[in-house]
Each structure stands twice: as C-alpha cells, then as structure tokens.
C-alpha positions, 0 to 999 in steps of 0.5 A: 831604869828610871821612867820619865813621865810627861809634864817633867818639872825636874831638870834631871828628868829632862837630862835623862830623857835627852840621854835616853833618846840619844842612847836608844838602840845602842845597847847602853843604859843610863842611871842617875845619882847624886854625888853625895850618895856615892861620896857617903859610902866610898873612902875619902881618897875616892870621893868626887870633888863636887857638891853633894847634890850634883847630878851624875849619870852612870853609863852601863853597856848591856849585851846589845852594845857590842853589835849595836854600837861597837861594830858600827864604830869599827866600820868607820875606823881605819884598821890598826890605828887605835890601840883600844877600839872599845875605849875609843868608842866610849870616848866618842859616845861620851863626847856625843852625849856631852854635845847634847848640852850647852857648854855652860852645863859643864859636863865632866866625863869619868871613864871607867878606865880613867886613872888619877895621874897623881895617885893611879887610883880609878877616878870613879868606883863604878861598882859602888856607883851602880849600887847607889843609883839602884841600877845594879847590886854590888855583892861584897864579902860583908854580904855573906854572914858569918864570914865564909873565908879565911882572913888571909883570902882576899875576896873582891866584890862583883856587881849584878844587873837585875836583867842581865846578871853579870852580862853587862859592864860599867862604862863610866859616868857624866857629872853635870857640875852646874845641875843639882839632882832636885827631886831625884829619890835614891832607890835600892838595887834589886837583890838578885842573889838573895841567899847566902849559898848563892852569894858564896857561889857568886863570889867564889866563881868571880874570885877563883874562876872568873876566866870561865865567866860562870859567875855571870849566871849566878842569878836568881831569875832568868838572864834576859840576854847574854853576850853573843859568840863574837862578843865573848870571843873578843873579850876572851882574846888578849887585847894585843891579839884582837886585830884579826877579830875586828876585820872578821866582825866587820866582814860579817856585819857587812854581809848582814841584810840592812 
C-alpha cells in the first residue's frame, strides 16, 4: 500500500487518502498508477486513450471484502432481482467512490468485467495494471527461463499479492481524466514467488489445476488471510445456482451479534 503522509502537496495523495478513508473496513485496497506506465507494456489495441501522466487507481478486493462489503450489500437487495450481485455491488461501490469528487474531475470507471462493445476485448488488463502499480506481481511464461513447456502448450499468467498470495481479485480501475499523477513514483512489485521451481509450480497449478485453487497458496511466505468457507462455496458454485446460497449467507449474517 502507498502510505500518505501529512502535509500532502500532490493531488494524487489527496485523492488516495479520500479513497482509502472511504474504503476502510470494506476489504478493498486501492493502488495508484500513471496511464503511461500501463500503456508502455500492453499491446496497442489495449492502450488506454488518455494522456500518459493521467492518474488511475486500481481497485483490489482482499479476502475480507466478501463479509465486509458483499454480504451487507446483499441484505439491502431484493431477492432474485440482480443477475450478478457481485458485479452490481462493485458498480455501486465505484459510483460511491466517484461521488466523492466533483463532476469536473471527470472520473471514468473501468470494471474488470467490462468489454469494449466493438472489439469484445477487456477495457483494462487488470493483471498488468496490478504489476505496473506495484500492488501485485504478474507471473508469466517468460518469467521461467529457459522455457519449460512445449511451444504448443498455452501458459496463461497469474498475479500474486504480497500479503494474500492468490486469495484476492482485481475489481477494476478509476481514471481521473483531469488529474496528472505528479510526484507519483513507480515501484516494483514484490517478487513473492522468486525461484524458478516455484514459478513452474505456480503456473502449472493455475493453468492445469485451477479448479482446486492450489495455485493461490504457491507463495514464498505466510499468506495473511484466505477466503472464508462461505466465500469459497460462493465462487465455486456456478453463477446460475448461487441464488439459494445468498439467502443462507443473509440469514447467517443476521444471526451474528452486532
């Protein structure tokens, strides 16, 4: 996390502090980057259409998000009225965050689930954004040298968090069209899977056995927190069959002492 100090002079620090205050106790983290850092490492079709110094803030959910943000959101929702409650929860959160700033700031929201209507490509490659802002390390095939797999085998990359390993998710980014990230210094992500052997283990677990979630624990260190049993159950259940689970979580939540 970027620590904001007293006597802030840079606009990005003020924005980051306001967002961090609003996100306190939600299980969400925010991490800033300049659009130019991201555009420098993605292919041309994925570049974001903003000036290279434009400020963007990546949103990441930690294991606590499910109980701290999502379940309370469900309690205010009418049963069965939303196709994907988690997407709707994130839309409402982003709207709340945007409302912290005057309309003149012109904040664009890029959700992780947004696709460009013309090309059907993601509007933002969140794993790359996580790497360039220093929040998470994006492990790819090129991080294993020499190449370990046959050319015909597709190996997809996976991001790891320095505190939570693979027990987190990217939820999108806010782009402040009128704000430049002056004073913002790029930092390297922590390499939490430093050995070649572990990187092979991580990429194989993610690509060939992703359903068992073992890749989330291939991590050099102690994972600080993992998903709760309820959260695992929710994400392992097909979206169309999650309805009954939502009612169960709500009744369980209402039985908890305040």
